[in-house]
ZADO-1210 file (C-alpha; in nm, 4 decimals, padded with zeros to 6 digits):
<atoms>
<atom x="11.2254" y="08.7699" z="05.0010" code="MET" pos="1"/>
<atom x="11.0760" y="08.7741" z="05.3521" code="MET" pos="2"/>
<atom x="10.7327" y="08.8661" z="05.2264" code="LEU" pos="3"/>
<atom x="10.7491" y="08.5711" z="04.9745" code="GLN" pos="4"/>
<atom x="10.8480" y="08.3289" z="05.2453" code="ARG" pos="5"/>
<atom x="10.5619" y="08.4518" z="05.4745" code="THR" pos="6"/>
<atom x="10.3153" y="08.4182" z="05.1866" code="ALA" pos="7"/>
<atom x="10.4415" y="08.0691" z="05.1226" code="ALA" pos="8"/>
<atom x="10.4027" y="07.9828" z="05.4930" code="TRP" pos="9"/>
<atom x="10.0504" y="08.1094" z="05.4768" code="MET" pos="10"/>
<atom x="09.9586" y="07.8839" z="05.1956" code="VAL" pos="11"/>
<atom x="10.1040" y="07.5846" z="05.3818" code="ILE" pos="12"/>
<atom x="09.9097" y="07.6828" z="05.6872" code="THR" pos="13"/>
<atom x="09.5857" y="07.7018" z="05.4924" code="TRP" pos="14"/>
<atom x="09.6362" y="07.3685" z="05.3257" code="LEU" pos="15"/>
<atom x="09.7196" y="07.2091" z="05.6640" code="SER" pos="16"/>
<atom x="09.4020" y="07.3414" z="05.8123" code="ALA" pos="17"/>
<atom x="09.2099" y="07.2000" z="05.5078" code="TYR" pos="18"/>
<atom x="09.3725" y="06.8591" z="05.5528" code="ALA" pos="19"/>
<atom x="09.2874" y="06.8518" z="05.9280" code="THR" pos="20"/>
<atom x="08.9177" y="06.9383" z="05.8532" code="VAL" pos="21"/>
<atom x="08.8988" y="06.6643" z="05.5818" code="CYS" pos="22"/>
<atom x="09.0677" y="06.4023" z="05.7965" code="GLN" pos="23"/>
<atom x="08.8455" y="06.4827" z="06.0869" code="ALA" pos="24"/>
<atom x="08.5376" y="06.4052" z="05.8614" code="GLN" pos="25"/>
<atom x="08.6513" y="06.0686" z="05.7402" code="GLN" pos="26"/>
<atom x="08.4339" y="05.8062" z="05.8914" code="LEU" pos="27"/>
<atom x="08.3626" y="05.4291" z="05.8253" code="PRO" pos="28"/>
<atom x="08.1563" y="05.3486" z="05.5332" code="ASP" pos="29"/>
<atom x="07.8666" y="05.1037" z="05.5175" code="SER" pos="30"/>
<atom x="07.6284" y="04.9448" z="05.2641" code="GLN" pos="31"/>
<atom x="07.3336" y="05.1598" z="05.1618" code="ASP" pos="32"/>
<atom x="06.9872" y="05.0661" z="05.2753" code="LEU" pos="33"/>
<atom x="06.8240" y="05.1687" z="04.9439" code="ASN" pos="34"/>
<atom x="06.5120" y="04.9476" z="04.9169" code="GLN" pos="35"/>
<atom x="06.2055" y="05.1092" z="05.0504" code="LEU" pos="36"/>
<atom x="06.0203" y="04.7850" z="05.0920" code="GLN" pos="37"/>
<atom x="06.2837" y="04.6528" z="05.3362" code="LEU" pos="38"/>
<atom x="06.2759" y="04.9481" z="05.5712" code="TRP" pos="39"/>
<atom x="06.0205" y="04.8238" z="05.8167" code="ASN" pos="40"/>
<atom x="06.1735" y="04.4761" z="05.8265" code="HIS" pos="41"/>
<atom x="06.5414" y="04.5674" z="05.8721" code="LEU" pos="42"/>
<atom x="06.5199" y="04.8960" z="06.0684" code="SER" pos="43"/>
<atom x="06.5411" y="04.7239" z="06.4053" code="GLU" pos="44"/>
<atom x="06.7778" y="04.4370" z="06.2825" code="LYS" pos="45"/>
<atom x="07.0431" y="04.6274" z="06.0769" code="VAL" pos="46"/>
<atom x="07.1587" y="04.9520" z="06.2218" code="PRO" pos="47"/>
<atom x="07.2406" y="05.2291" z="05.9841" code="ALA" pos="48"/>
<atom x="07.6190" y="05.3101" z="05.9552" code="MET" pos="49"/>
<atom x="07.8233" y="05.6128" z="05.9365" code="LYS" pos="50"/>
<atom x="07.9180" y="05.7460" z="05.5899" code="THR" pos="51"/>
<atom x="08.2724" y="05.8118" z="05.4726" code="MET" pos="52"/>
<atom x="08.2102" y="06.1901" z="05.5124" code="GLY" pos="53"/>
<atom x="08.3696" y="06.3666" z="05.2146" code="GLY" pos="54"/>
<atom x="08.1556" y="06.6744" z="05.2762" code="ARG" pos="55"/>
<atom x="08.3255" y="06.8755" z="05.0049" code="GLN" pos="56"/>
<atom x="08.1515" y="06.6587" z="04.7436" code="PHE" pos="57"/>
<atom x="07.7967" y="06.6743" z="04.8767" code="TRP" pos="58"/>
<atom x="07.5357" y="06.9447" z="04.8727" code="GLY" pos="59"/>
<atom x="07.2087" y="06.9424" z="05.0769" code="ASP" pos="60"/>
<atom x="06.8815" y="06.9516" z="04.8781" code="VAL" pos="61"/>
<atom x="06.6318" y="06.8761" z="05.1432" code="GLN" pos="62"/>
<atom x="06.5993" y="06.8965" z="05.5152" code="PHE" pos="63"/>
<atom x="06.3477" y="06.7653" z="05.7621" code="PHE" pos="64"/>
<atom x="06.3743" y="06.7483" z="06.1438" code="GLN" pos="65"/>
<atom x="06.7518" y="06.6804" z="06.1240" code="GLY" pos="66"/>
<atom x="06.7292" y="06.4395" z="05.8301" code="TRP" pos="67"/>
<atom x="06.9019" y="06.5455" z="05.5134" code="LYS" pos="68"/>
<atom x="06.9016" y="06.4447" z="05.1497" code="ILE" pos="69"/>
<atom x="07.2284" y="06.5317" z="04.9802" code="GLN" pos="70"/>
<atom x="07.3455" y="06.5143" z="04.6160" code="GLN" pos="71"/>
<atom x="07.6988" y="06.4125" z="04.5112" code="ASN" pos="72"/>
<atom x="07.8444" y="06.6931" z="04.3048" code="VAL" pos="73"/>
<atom x="08.0359" y="06.4434" z="04.0900" code="ILE" pos="74"/>
<atom x="07.8189" y="06.1389" z="04.0375" code="SER" pos="75"/>
<atom x="07.4910" y="06.3398" z="04.0827" code="LYS" pos="76"/>
<atom x="07.3346" y="06.0485" z="04.3001" code="HIS" pos="77"/>
<atom x="07.1726" y="06.1139" z="04.6269" code="HIS" pos="78"/>
<atom x="07.1844" y="05.9826" z="04.9840" code="ARG" pos="79"/>
<atom x="06.9660" y="06.0101" z="05.2939" code="LEU" pos="80"/>
<atom x="07.1308" y="06.0907" z="05.6310" code="LEU" pos="81"/>
<atom x="06.9850" y="06.0946" z="05.9654" code="ASP" pos="82"/>
<atom x="07.0738" y="06.3609" z="06.2298" code="PRO" pos="83"/>
<atom x="07.3741" y="06.1413" z="06.3297" code="ASN" pos="84"/>
<atom x="07.5089" y="06.1285" z="05.9810" code="ASP" pos="85"/>
<atom x="07.4086" y="05.7619" z="05.9406" code="GLN" pos="86"/>
<atom x="07.3172" y="05.6786" z="05.5821" code="ARG" pos="87"/>
<atom x="06.9788" y="05.5144" z="05.5267" code="HIS" pos="88"/>
<atom x="06.9397" y="05.5379" z="05.1561" code="ALA" pos="89"/>
<atom x="07.1466" y="05.5949" z="04.8365" code="SER" pos="90"/>
<atom x="07.0249" y="05.6351" z="04.4789" code="GLY" pos="91"/>
<atom x="06.7916" y="05.8650" z="04.3006" code="THR" pos="92"/>
<atom x="06.6327" y="06.1666" z="04.4690" code="LEU" pos="93"/>
<atom x="06.2948" y="06.0020" z="04.4441" code="GLU" pos="94"/>
<atom x="06.4149" y="05.6879" z="04.6120" code="GLU" pos="95"/>
<atom x="06.5638" y="05.8894" z="04.8990" code="CYS" pos="96"/>
<atom x="06.2333" y="06.0836" z="04.9370" code="ARG" pos="97"/>
<atom x="06.0395" y="05.7601" z="04.9448" code="GLN" pos="98"/>
<atom x="06.2652" y="05.6269" z="05.2085" code="GLN" pos="99"/>
<atom x="06.2327" y="05.9500" z="05.4128" code="LEU" pos="100"/>
<atom x="05.8537" y="05.9359" z="05.3914" code="GLU" pos="101"/>
<atom x="05.8644" y="05.5757" z="05.5194" code="ALA" pos="102"/>
<atom x="06.0879" y="05.6818" z="05.8151" code="ILE" pos="103"/>
<atom x="05.8569" y="05.9657" z="05.8868" code="LYS" pos="104"/>
<atom x="05.5632" y="05.7153" z="05.9312" code="GLN" pos="105"/>
<atom x="05.7713" y="05.4554" z="06.1176" code="THR" pos="106"/>
<atom x="05.9268" y="05.7033" z="06.3620" code="GLN" pos="107"/>
<atom x="05.6269" y="05.9262" z="06.3736" code="LYS" pos="108"/>
<atom x="05.8206" y="06.2366" z="06.3103" code="LEU" pos="109"/>
<atom x="05.6135" y="06.5540" z="06.3638" code="PRO" pos="110"/>
<atom x="05.5842" y="06.8185" z="06.0963" code="PRO" pos="111"/>
<atom x="05.8145" y="07.1210" z="06.1189" code="MET" pos="112"/>
<atom x="05.6736" y="07.4432" z="06.2413" code="GLN" pos="113"/>
<atom x="05.7811" y="07.7787" z="06.3922" code="GLY" pos="114"/>
<atom x="06.1224" y="07.9302" z="06.3417" code="ARG" pos="115"/>
<atom x="06.4270" y="07.7846" z="06.1773" code="ALA" pos="116"/>
<atom x="06.7838" y="07.9001" z="06.1766" code="VAL" pos="117"/>
<atom x="06.9987" y="07.8079" z="05.8811" code="ILE" pos="118"/>
<atom x="07.3755" y="07.7789" z="05.9546" code="LEU" pos="119"/>
<atom x="07.5813" y="07.8364" z="05.6452" code="ILE" pos="120"/>
<atom x="07.9665" y="07.7557" z="05.6556" code="HIS" pos="121"/>
<atom x="08.2485" y="07.9047" z="05.4676" code="GLY" pos="122"/>
<atom x="08.4890" y="07.7734" z="05.2127" code="ILE" pos="123"/>
<atom x="08.6741" y="07.4462" z="05.2850" code="ILE" pos="124"/>
<atom x="08.4535" y="07.4029" z="05.6049" code="ARG" pos="125"/>
<atom x="08.1329" y="07.2129" z="05.6875" code="SER" pos="126"/>
<atom x="07.8350" y="07.2339" z="05.8984" code="SER" pos="127"/>
<atom x="08.0359" y="07.0769" z="06.1769" code="LYS" pos="128"/>
<atom x="08.2219" y="07.3983" z="06.2215" code="SER" pos="129"/>
<atom x="07.8963" y="07.5336" z="06.3794" code="PHE" pos="130"/>
<atom x="07.8601" y="07.2798" z="06.6505" code="VAL" pos="131"/>
<atom x="07.8440" y="07.5206" z="06.9513" code="LYS" pos="132"/>
<atom x="07.6297" y="07.7751" z="06.7569" code="MET" pos="133"/>
<atom x="07.3999" y="07.4905" z="06.6612" code="GLU" pos="134"/>
<atom x="07.3577" y="07.3822" z="07.0152" code="GLN" pos="135"/>
<atom x="07.2952" y="07.7360" z="07.1293" code="ALA" pos="136"/>
<atom x="07.0162" y="07.7876" z="06.8678" code="CYS" pos="137"/>
<atom x="06.8559" y="07.4509" z="06.9614" code="GLN" pos="138"/>
<atom x="06.8585" y="07.5572" z="07.3266" code="ASN" pos="139"/>
<atom x="06.6677" y="07.8721" z="07.2183" code="SER" pos="140"/>
<atom x="06.3859" y="07.6372" z="07.0891" code="GLY" pos="141"/>
<atom x="06.4615" y="07.7051" z="06.7138" code="TRP" pos="142"/>
<atom x="06.4836" y="07.4394" z="06.4330" code="ILE" pos="143"/>
<atom x="06.8438" y="07.4306" z="06.3339" code="THR" pos="144"/>
<atom x="06.9351" y="07.3589" z="05.9782" code="VAL" pos="145"/>
<atom x="07.3157" y="07.2900" z="05.9550" code="PRO" pos="146"/>
<atom x="07.3531" y="07.3398" z="05.5815" code="PHE" pos="147"/>
<atom x="07.6352" y="07.1699" z="05.3757" code="ASP" pos="148"/>
<atom x="07.7373" y="07.2535" z="05.0264" code="TYR" pos="149"/>
<atom x="08.0415" y="07.1562" z="04.8195" code="PRO" pos="150"/>
<atom x="08.2245" y="07.4850" z="04.8781" code="SER" pos="151"/>
<atom x="08.5584" y="07.3917" z="04.6934" code="THR" pos="152"/>
<atom x="08.3946" y="07.2080" z="04.3971" code="GLN" pos="153"/>
<atom x="08.1581" y="07.4732" z="04.2561" code="LEU" pos="154"/>
<atom x="08.1209" y="07.8417" z="04.2071" code="THR" pos="155"/>
<atom x="07.9412" y="08.0548" z="04.4570" code="ILE" pos="156"/>
<atom x="07.6251" y="08.0879" z="04.2350" code="PRO" pos="157"/>
<atom x="07.6157" y="07.7169" z="04.1858" code="GLU" pos="158"/>
<atom x="07.6380" y="07.6600" z="04.5613" code="ASN" pos="159"/>
<atom x="07.3635" y="07.9181" z="04.6085" code="ALA" pos="160"/>
<atom x="07.1317" y="07.6861" z="04.4072" code="GLN" pos="161"/>
<atom x="07.1752" y="07.4063" z="04.6803" code="TYR" pos="162"/>
<atom x="07.0640" y="07.6679" z="04.9402" code="LEU" pos="163"/>
<atom x="06.7655" y="07.7527" z="04.7333" code="ASN" pos="164"/>
<atom x="06.6515" y="07.3870" z="04.7361" code="ARG" pos="165"/>
<atom x="06.6964" y="07.3595" z="05.1166" code="VAL" pos="166"/>
<atom x="06.4935" y="07.6657" z="05.1780" code="ILE" pos="167"/>
<atom x="06.2146" y="07.5513" z="04.9566" code="GLN" pos="168"/>
<atom x="06.2114" y="07.2181" z="05.1368" code="SER" pos="169"/>
<atom x="06.1416" y="07.3780" z="05.4847" code="LEU" pos="170"/>
<atom x="05.7661" y="07.3093" z="05.4607" code="GLU" pos="171"/>
<atom x="05.5755" y="07.4183" z="05.7649" code="GLY" pos="172"/>
<atom x="05.8388" y="07.6613" z="05.8932" code="VAL" pos="173"/>
<atom x="05.6977" y="08.0022" z="05.9423" code="GLU" pos="174"/>
<atom x="06.0121" y="08.2160" z="05.9983" code="GLU" pos="175"/>
<atom x="06.3680" y="08.1674" z="05.8733" code="ILE" pos="176"/>
<atom x="06.6907" y="08.3256" z="06.0092" code="ASP" pos="177"/>
<atom x="07.0391" y="08.2894" z="05.8694" code="LEU" pos="178"/>
<atom x="07.3706" y="08.2725" z="06.0417" code="VAL" pos="179"/>
<atom x="07.6638" y="08.2783" z="05.7932" code="VAL" pos="180"/>
<atom x="08.0377" y="08.2500" z="05.8306" code="HIS" pos="181"/>
<atom x="08.2885" y="08.3839" z="05.5789" code="SER" pos="182"/>
<atom x="08.1981" y="08.2830" z="05.2189" code="MET" pos="183"/>
<atom x="07.8692" y="08.1499" z="05.3477" code="GLY" pos="184"/>
<atom x="07.7467" y="08.5099" z="05.3456" code="GLY" pos="185"/>
<atom x="07.8430" y="08.5488" z="04.9776" code="LEU" pos="186"/>
<atom x="07.6364" y="08.2260" z="04.8977" code="VAL" pos="187"/>
<atom x="07.3323" y="08.4027" z="05.0483" code="VAL" pos="188"/>
<atom x="07.3873" y="08.7187" z="04.8560" code="ARG" pos="189"/>
<atom x="07.4234" y="08.5129" z="04.5398" code="SER" pos="190"/>
<atom x="07.0959" y="08.3279" z="04.6271" code="TRP" pos="191"/>
<atom x="06.9324" y="08.6674" z="04.6620" code="LEU" pos="192"/>
<atom x="07.0612" y="08.7585" z="04.3203" code="ASP" pos="193"/>
<atom x="06.8944" y="08.4567" z="04.1750" code="GLN" pos="194"/>
<atom x="06.5407" y="08.5258" z="04.3275" code="GLN" pos="195"/>
<atom x="06.2655" y="08.7066" z="04.1525" code="GLU" pos="196"/>
<atom x="06.1013" y="08.7361" z="04.4873" code="LYS" pos="197"/>
<atom x="06.2814" y="08.6659" z="04.8178" code="VAL" pos="198"/>
<atom x="06.1073" y="08.4106" z="05.0413" code="ASP" pos="199"/>
<atom x="05.9066" y="08.6307" z="05.2865" code="PRO" pos="200"/>
<atom x="05.9807" y="08.3921" z="05.5663" code="ARG" pos="201"/>
<atom x="06.3361" y="08.5168" z="05.5896" code="VAL" pos="202"/>
<atom x="06.3677" y="08.7524" z="05.8816" code="ARG" pos="203"/>
<atom x="06.7213" y="08.8304" z="05.9851" code="ARG" pos="204"/>
<atom x="07.0735" y="08.7357" z="05.9121" code="MET" pos="205"/>
<atom x="07.4085" y="08.7502" z="06.1144" code="VAL" pos="206"/>
<atom x="07.7171" y="08.7726" z="05.9092" code="MET" pos="207"/>
<atom x="08.0371" y="08.6392" z="06.0758" code="LEU" pos="208"/>
<atom x="08.3572" y="08.7483" z="05.9177" code="GLY" pos="209"/>
<atom x="08.2074" y="08.7686" z="05.5671" code="VAL" pos="210"/>
<atom x="08.4417" y="08.9178" z="05.2958" code="PRO" pos="211"/>
<atom x="08.1767" y="09.1501" z="05.1628" code="ASN" pos="212"/>
<atom x="08.4467" y="09.3467" z="04.9792" code="ARG" pos="213"/>
<atom x="08.6616" y="09.0459" z="04.8875" code="GLY" pos="214"/>
<atom x="08.9666" y="08.9132" z="05.0624" code="ALA" pos="215"/>
<atom x="09.3220" y="09.0381" z="05.0499" code="ASP" pos="216"/>
<atom x="09.4418" y="08.6769" z="05.0885" code="MET" pos="217"/>
<atom x="09.2591" y="08.5631" z="04.7796" code="ALA" pos="218"/>
<atom x="09.4193" y="08.8457" z="04.5879" code="ASP" pos="219"/>
<atom x="09.7584" y="08.7380" z="04.6952" code="ARG" pos="220"/>
<atom x="09.7234" y="08.3716" z="04.6165" code="PHE" pos="221"/>
<atom x="09.4746" y="08.3696" z="04.3324" code="ARG" pos="222"/>
<atom x="09.7469" y="08.2584" z="04.0859" code="SER" pos="223"/>
<atom x="09.9026" y="08.0008" z="04.3214" code="ASN" pos="224"/>
<atom x="09.8461" y="07.6451" z="04.1956" code="LEU" pos="225"/>
<atom x="09.7872" y="07.4855" z="04.5417" code="LEU" pos="226"/>
<atom x="09.5388" y="07.7621" z="04.6221" code="PHE" pos="227"/>
<atom x="09.3497" y="07.6873" z="04.2949" code="LYS" pos="228"/>
<atom x="09.3455" y="07.3164" z="04.3577" code="VAL" pos="229"/>
<atom x="09.2390" y="07.3419" z="04.7292" code="VAL" pos="230"/>
<atom x="08.9925" y="07.6413" z="04.7066" code="PHE" pos="231"/>
<atom x="08.8537" y="07.5540" z="04.3690" code="GLY" pos="232"/>
<atom x="08.6514" y="07.7968" z="04.1506" code="PRO" pos="233"/>
<atom x="08.4780" y="07.9657" z="04.4376" code="ALA" pos="234"/>
<atom x="08.8265" y="08.0694" z="04.5692" code="GLY" pos="235"/>
<atom x="08.8825" y="08.2675" z="04.2525" code="GLN" pos="236"/>
<atom x="08.5580" y="08.4571" z="04.3290" code="GLN" pos="237"/>
<atom x="08.6823" y="08.5814" z="04.6638" code="LEU" pos="238"/>
<atom x="08.9116" y="08.8492" z="04.5176" code="VAL" pos="239"/>
<atom x="08.8664" y="09.2147" z="04.5881" code="THR" pos="240"/>
<atom x="08.7313" y="09.4575" z="04.3379" code="GLU" pos="241"/>
<atom x="09.0879" y="09.5194" z="04.2130" code="GLU" pos="242"/>
<atom x="09.0898" y="09.1757" z="04.0414" code="TYR" pos="243"/>
<atom x="08.7195" y="09.1018" z="03.9854" code="GLY" pos="244"/>
<atom x="08.3654" y="09.2375" z="04.0121" code="ASP" pos="245"/>
<atom x="08.1763" y="08.9338" z="04.1260" code="PHE" pos="246"/>
<atom x="08.1411" y="09.0286" z="04.4865" code="ILE" pos="247"/>
<atom x="08.0647" y="09.4035" z="04.4161" code="SER" pos="248"/>
<atom x="07.7741" y="09.3091" z="04.1911" code="ARG" pos="249"/>
<atom x="07.5983" y="09.0960" z="04.4538" code="LEU" pos="250"/>
<atom x="07.2842" y="09.2568" z="04.6060" code="PRO" pos="251"/>
<atom x="07.2525" y="09.3884" z="04.9558" code="THR" pos="252"/>
<atom x="07.0004" y="09.1702" z="05.1661" code="PRO" pos="253"/>
<atom x="06.6522" y="09.3298" z="05.1805" code="PRO" pos="254"/>
<atom x="06.5928" y="09.2022" z="05.5279" code="PHE" pos="255"/>
<atom x="06.7688" y="09.3232" z="05.8533" code="PRO" pos="256"/>
<atom x="07.1232" y="09.1893" z="05.8924" code="PHE" pos="257"/>
<atom x="07.4055" y="09.2428" z="06.1305" code="GLY" pos="258"/>
<atom x="07.7790" y="09.2198" z="06.0827" code="VAL" pos="259"/>
<atom x="08.0244" y="09.0673" z="06.3242" code="VAL" pos="260"/>
<atom x="08.3926" y="09.1325" z="06.2474" code="ALA" pos="261"/>
<atom x="08.7021" y="08.9982" z="06.4141" code="GLY" pos="262"/>
<atom x="09.0043" y="09.2152" z="06.4879" code="GLY" pos="263"/>
<atom x="09.2393" y="09.3857" z="06.7382" code="ARG" pos="264"/>
<atom x="09.0763" y="09.7296" z="06.7023" code="ASN" pos="265"/>
<atom x="09.4087" y="09.8633" z="06.6013" code="THR" pos="266"/>
<atom x="09.5581" y="09.9847" z="06.2670" code="LEU" pos="267"/>
<atom x="09.7169" y="09.6425" z="06.2147" code="LYS" pos="268"/>
<atom x="09.5237" y="09.3153" z="06.2752" code="GLY" pos="269"/>
<atom x="09.6333" y="08.9680" z="06.3371" code="PHE" pos="270"/>
<atom x="09.7772" y="08.9076" z="05.9923" code="ASN" pos="271"/>
<atom x="10.0567" y="09.1288" z="05.8585" code="PRO" pos="272"/>
<atom x="09.9647" y="09.0371" z="05.4989" code="LEU" pos="273"/>
<atom x="09.6223" y="09.2085" z="05.5217" code="ILE" pos="274"/>
<atom x="09.5761" y="09.5792" z="05.5032" code="ARG" pos="275"/>
<atom x="09.4293" y="09.7387" z="05.8059" code="GLY" pos="276"/>
<atom x="09.2674" y="09.5625" z="06.1012" code="ASP" pos="277"/>
<atom x="09.1729" y="09.1981" z="06.0416" code="ASP" pos="278"/>
<atom x="09.0742" y="08.8524" z="06.1961" code="ASP" pos="279"/>
<atom x="09.3652" y="08.6759" z="06.0326" code="GLY" pos="280"/>
<atom x="09.1893" y="08.6070" z="05.7110" code="THR" pos="281"/>
<atom x="08.9472" y="08.8894" z="05.6420" code="VAL" pos="282"/>
<atom x="08.9916" y="09.2605" z="05.6909" code="SER" pos="283"/>
<atom x="08.7472" y="09.4383" z="05.9086" code="VAL" pos="284"/>
<atom x="08.6722" y="09.6855" z="05.6371" code="ASN" pos="285"/>
<atom x="08.5740" y="09.4045" z="05.3938" code="SER" pos="286"/>
<atom x="08.3181" y="09.2795" z="05.6429" code="THR" pos="287"/>
<atom x="08.1357" y="09.6144" z="05.6528" code="ARG" pos="288"/>
<atom x="07.8474" y="09.5798" z="05.4124" code="LEU" pos="289"/>
<atom x="07.6638" y="09.9080" z="05.3733" code="PRO" pos="290"/>
<atom x="07.3038" y="09.8828" z="05.4862" code="GLY" pos="291"/>
<atom x="07.3672" y="09.6594" z="05.7889" code="ALA" pos="292"/>
<atom x="07.1354" y="09.7220" z="06.0879" code="ALA" pos="293"/>
<atom x="07.4146" y="09.6775" z="06.3363" code="ASP" pos="294"/>
<atom x="07.7906" y="09.6109" z="06.3605" code="PHE" pos="295"/>
<atom x="08.0134" y="09.4783" z="06.6222" code="ILE" pos="296"/>
<atom x="08.3944" y="09.4182" z="06.6451" code="LEU" pos="297"/>
<atom x="08.5208" y="09.1306" z="06.8562" code="LEU" pos="298"/>
<atom x="08.8827" y="09.0212" z="06.9354" code="PRO" pos="299"/>
<atom x="08.8498" y="08.6777" z="06.7730" code="VAL" pos="300"/>
<atom x="09.0190" y="08.4886" z="06.4921" code="LEU" pos="301"/>
<atom x="08.8342" y="08.4101" z="06.1688" code="HIS" pos="302"/>
<atom x="08.8418" y="08.0301" z="06.1972" code="SER" pos="303"/>
<atom x="08.6967" y="08.0282" z="06.5478" code="PHE" pos="304"/>
<atom x="08.4428" y="08.3183" z="06.5260" code="MET" pos="305"/>
<atom x="08.1316" y="08.0882" z="06.4857" code="MET" pos="306"/>
<atom x="08.2089" y="07.8949" z="06.8110" code="ASN" pos="307"/>
<atom x="08.3361" y="08.1912" z="07.0212" code="ASP" pos="308"/>
<atom x="08.1072" y="08.2409" z="07.3161" code="ALA" pos="309"/>
<atom x="08.0882" y="08.6181" z="07.2673" code="ARG" pos="310"/>
<atom x="08.0031" y="08.5687" z="06.8971" code="SER" pos="311"/>
<atom x="07.7280" y="08.3215" z="06.9918" code="ILE" pos="312"/>
<atom x="07.5859" y="08.5516" z="07.2535" code="ALA" pos="313"/>
<atom x="07.5703" y="08.8492" z="07.0259" code="HIS" pos="314"/>
<atom x="07.4275" y="08.6348" z="06.7409" code="THR" pos="315"/>
<atom x="07.1431" y="08.5161" z="06.9518" code="LEU" pos="316"/>
<atom x="07.0782" y="08.8711" z="07.0635" code="GLN" pos="317"/>
<atom x="07.0494" y="08.9948" z="06.7151" code="PHE" pos="318"/>
<atom x="06.8287" y="08.7147" z="06.6020" code="LEU" pos="319"/>
<atom x="06.5974" y="08.7876" z="06.8944" code="LYS" pos="320"/>
<atom x="06.5988" y="09.1790" z="06.8857" code="THR" pos="321"/>
<atom x="06.7775" y="09.2974" z="06.5685" code="GLY" pos="322"/>
<atom x="07.0527" y="09.4412" z="06.7772" code="LYS" pos="323"/>
<atom x="07.3767" y="09.2896" z="06.9080" code="PHE" pos="324"/>
<atom x="07.3948" y="09.4627" z="07.2445" code="ARG" pos="325"/>
<atom x="07.1710" y="09.4044" z="07.5288" code="GLU" pos="326"/>
<atom x="07.1716" y="09.7790" z="07.5968" code="SER" pos="327"/>
<atom x="06.9773" y="09.8264" z="07.2757" code="GLY" pos="328"/>
<atom x="07.2434" y="10.0625" z="07.1287" code="GLU" pos="329"/>
<atom x="07.3481" y="09.9829" z="06.7670" code="SER" pos="330"/>
<atom x="07.6082" y="10.0837" z="06.5165" code="GLN" pos="331"/>
<atom x="07.4395" y="10.0641" z="06.1771" code="PRO" pos="332"/>
<atom x="07.6578" y="10.0828" z="05.8613" code="ILE" pos="333"/>
<atom x="07.5389" y="10.3665" z="05.6420" code="PRO" pos="334"/>
<atom x="07.4194" y="10.2536" z="05.3005" code="GLU" pos="335"/>
<atom x="07.6666" y="10.4848" z="05.1479" code="VAL" pos="336"/>
<atom x="07.9990" y="10.4379" z="05.3277" code="GLU" pos="337"/>
<atom x="08.3198" y="10.5965" z="05.2100" code="ALA" pos="338"/>
<atom x="08.5712" y="10.3415" z="05.0964" code="ALA" pos="339"/>
<atom x="08.8523" y="10.2731" z="05.3410" code="ALA" pos="340"/>
<atom x="09.1630" y="10.0653" z="05.3470" code="VAL" pos="341"/>
<atom x="09.0461" y="09.7067" z="05.2809" code="PRO" pos="342"/>
</atoms>
């Protein structure tokens, strides 16, 4: 009975967190500026306005110098957003692209070049969850691509298709790094599974709390109606191998990657419902993807990992050197690692 009450409390907690994120993203709406021929005339007279947010229903399909073109997962129409999330066009993909080209000329936006870092959030989150990490990457002189996708509306492979379109849109970029949180890492692995040849520009990836062997919490709540409604089809794919083989069939990245796990470095972690050490949501063992170039365990909770100062410092270190520690020491995960308690 006590375990059932605890499980119910966890569901309520997850739903509350989801509601908080969604409410924080609700912004005033405005009329679309969707006529290319009016752009030059109106740009200085009618300021673009904030969108309503609703990030769980939009997926990025193109990126340029902070500007995004997104597709609505339900209506399939597109919108053009500036770096401040102000909407400048709404309609077909071609109409948004034409508007973006006009803006490039009007604002004299330079072409992209050099190194880009794509930040990929987890389920029920958005790119806004990477605010501090994004700033740190920008301070390092890198083009930062805060990738958004409808994590609760589509399957992981379907969301991977949005990532593919964004990567293809990074014209002029010579090197690409990936920083992924939670399910974002599975989106990347699913993207790899869809590629005949991986984009040679991809250099390194840092995985933050990624359930590479599935999540105990998904196992526990997979049949719960509220869990199904809130976490959608992707939530059903987060189960461990005991309940599904989706994750176990995903490929290991062919480029260097490092794994950051959160935990207490004890036999029991932050969450009593998870076997072994954990970050409150994902077990340490589940994060340990064989083949990783380096591994580090930090005393940080899952939901705060991507903005934790230590996580950020180690992430930047790995992107620069391929190792988490300034000493140069590493803890690679063997390609064949004996199964432990999840």
